[in-house]
C-alpha positions as CSV (number, residue, x, y, z in Angstrom):
1,M,-65.9,-12.5,13.3
2,R,-62.4,-12.2,12.6
3,T,-61.3,-9.3,10.1
4,S,-58.4,-9.8,7.5
5,R,-55.2,-8.2,8.4
6,R,-53.6,-6.4,4.9
7,G,-51.0,-4.8,5.6
8,W,-48.1,-4.4,8.6
9,T,-48.0,-2.9,11.6
10,L,-45.7,0.3,12.4
11,I,-44.1,-2.1,14.8
12,E,-43.4,-4.7,12.4
13,M,-42.2,-2.1,10.0
14,V,-39.7,-0.7,12.5
15,M,-38.2,-4.1,13.3
16,V,-37.9,-4.3,9.7
17,I,-36.3,-1.2,9.0
18,V,-33.9,-2.4,12.1
19,V,-32.7,-5.3,10.6
20,V,-32.0,-4.1,7.4
21,S,-29.9,-1.1,8.6
22,T,-27.8,-3.4,10.6
23,L,-27.4,-6.2,8.2
24,A,-26.4,-2.6,5.9
25,S,-24.2,-2.0,8.3
26,I,-22.3,-5.1,8.4
27,S,-21.9,-5.1,4.8
28,I,-20.2,-2.1,4.6
29,I,-17.7,-2.5,7.5
30,K,-16.8,-6.3,5.6
31,I,-16.7,-5.0,2.2
32,N,-14.4,-1.8,3.4
33,N,-12.2,-4.1,5.2
34,V,-11.7,-6.2,1.9
35,M,-10.8,-3.1,0.2
36,H,-8.7,-2.3,2.5
37,A,-7.0,-5.7,2.4
38,G,-6.6,-5.5,-1.4
39,R,-5.3,-2.3,-1.8
40,V,-2.4,-3.4,0.7
41,A,-1.9,-6.6,-1.2
42,T,-1.9,-4.7,-4.5
43,A,1.2,-2.2,-3.5
44,V,2.7,-5.2,-1.8
45,S,2.9,-6.9,-5.2
46,E,3.9,-4.0,-7.3
47,I,6.7,-3.4,-4.5
48,N,8.2,-6.7,-4.9
49,I,7.9,-7.0,-8.7
50,I,10.0,-3.2,-8.5
51,K,12.3,-4.4,-5.9
52,K,13.3,-7.6,-8.3
53,A,13.0,-5.3,-11.1
54,L,16.2,-3.3,-9.5
55,M,18.3,-6.5,-8.0
56,S,18.2,-7.5,-11.7
57,Y,19.2,-4.4,-13.0
58,F,21.7,-4.4,-10.5
59,G,23.3,-7.7,-11.2
60,D,23.8,-6.6,-15.0
61,N,24.7,-2.9,-14.5
62,I,26.4,-3.7,-11.0
63,A,24.6,-0.3,-9.8
64,F,21.5,1.0,-9.3
65,P,20.4,3.7,-11.6
66,A,20.2,7.1,-10.7
67,N,17.2,8.8,-8.5
68,A,13.8,9.1,-10.6
69,S,11.2,11.7,-9.8
70,A,7.5,10.3,-8.5
71,G,5.5,8.4,-10.4
72,A,8.7,8.2,-12.9
73,D,10.2,4.9,-14.5
74,P,14.3,4.7,-13.0
75,G,15.2,3.2,-16.7
76,L,13.6,-0.7,-15.9
77,V,11.1,-0.6,-19.0
78,P,11.3,-2.8,-20.5
79,D,14.1,-4.7,-20.1
80,Y,13.6,-5.6,-16.2
81,I,9.8,-4.6,-15.9
82,D,7.0,-4.2,-17.9
83,S,5.7,-1.3,-17.1
84,W,6.0,1.1,-14.4
85,P,2.7,1.2,-12.1
86,D,0.8,4.7,-12.8
87,E,-0.2,5.1,-9.5
88,N,-0.4,3.2,-6.1
89,P,-3.4,1.8,-4.4
90,W,-4.1,5.6,-2.7
91,N,-3.9,7.2,-5.6
92,G,-0.3,8.6,-5.0
93,E,3.0,7.5,-7.1
94,Y,5.7,4.9,-6.5
95,E,9.2,7.1,-6.0
96,Y,12.5,5.3,-7.0
97,N,15.7,6.8,-4.7
98,Y,19.2,6.0,-4.7
99,G,21.4,7.9,-2.7
100,T,21.6,8.9,1.2
101,Y,19.1,8.0,3.4
102,A,20.8,7.3,7.1
103,T,18.1,5.3,8.5
104,F,18.5,2.2,5.6
105,N,22.2,2.5,6.0
106,F,23.0,-0.7,7.1
107,D,26.2,-1.5,5.9
108,G,28.0,1.9,6.9
109,T,28.8,3.2,3.8
110,A,26.5,6.7,3.4
111,G,25.4,7.3,0.2
112,N,24.6,4.0,-1.8
113,E,21.3,3.4,-0.4
114,A,18.1,2.3,-2.9
115,Y,15.1,2.3,-1.5
116,L,11.0,3.1,-3.1
117,S,8.6,5.1,-1.7
118,I,4.8,5.1,-1.5
119,N,3.3,8.4,-2.0
120,K,0.2,9.2,-0.3
121,G,-2.3,9.9,-2.8
122,S,-5.9,11.7,-2.5
123,D,-6.6,8.4,-0.6
124,D,-5.2,8.9,3.1
125,L,-2.6,6.7,3.9
126,T,-3.4,5.3,7.9
127,S,-1.0,4.5,9.9
128,E,-3.0,1.1,9.9
129,T,-2.4,1.0,6.2
130,C,1.8,1.4,7.4
131,V,1.6,-1.3,9.6
132,D,-0.2,-3.8,7.6
133,V,2.2,-3.5,4.6
134,D,5.1,-3.2,6.9
135,N,3.7,-6.7,8.4
136,L,3.8,-8.3,5.1
137,L,6.8,-6.8,4.2
138,D,8.8,-6.9,7.2
139,D,8.3,-6.8,11.4
140,G,5.0,-4.9,11.4
141,T,6.8,-2.0,13.0
142,T,7.1,1.0,11.0
143,T,10.0,2.8,13.1
144,T,12.8,0.0,13.2
145,G,13.8,-2.4,9.8
146,K,13.1,-2.3,6.3
147,V,10.1,-0.3,6.5
148,R,9.4,3.1,7.4
149,S,6.9,5.2,7.5
150,N,5.3,9.1,9.0
151,G,2.1,6.9,9.2
152,S,0.2,9.5,6.7
153,T,2.2,10.6,4.0
154,Y,4.7,7.7,2.9
155,I,6.4,4.4,3.1
156,Y,10.0,4.0,2.9
157,I,11.0,0.4,1.6
158,Y,14.4,-0.6,2.0
159,V,15.4,-2.1,-1.3
160,S,19.5,-3.0,-1.1
161,E,23.3,-0.9,-0.7
162,G,25.5,-1.2,-3.5
């Protein structure tokens, strides 16, 4: 005589839970990787737009704008850029600086370095993030070249000297 089976055994339930948990873990990791890559790409795109606007400003005025506080437009809106980004992808601010930064003094004249910074916000700016931004903008080493970082609170990006 055959009995009909109406439910799942404990082993079958455990196997289903293990498979679903594994798939969920893989999905979360992939989603985090995609979100990270998206943040880096957004920051690099915004930095490139700001750099082009600064170079246009310099071409028209034979000078760079004066320093601006973090999150503030240095005078590029509306003639050179539609709007200054409210925040970077890590909920921090972009900051424009013009002045002395010896690390970016490539021409030997101190005090004429124009550079941008990506400042840490409420989301962590990890050393991996800093290297990823550097890979897209420069040489991939945050201690040399035109992108510098301390690996946790800021990324400085050289614009030009003038």
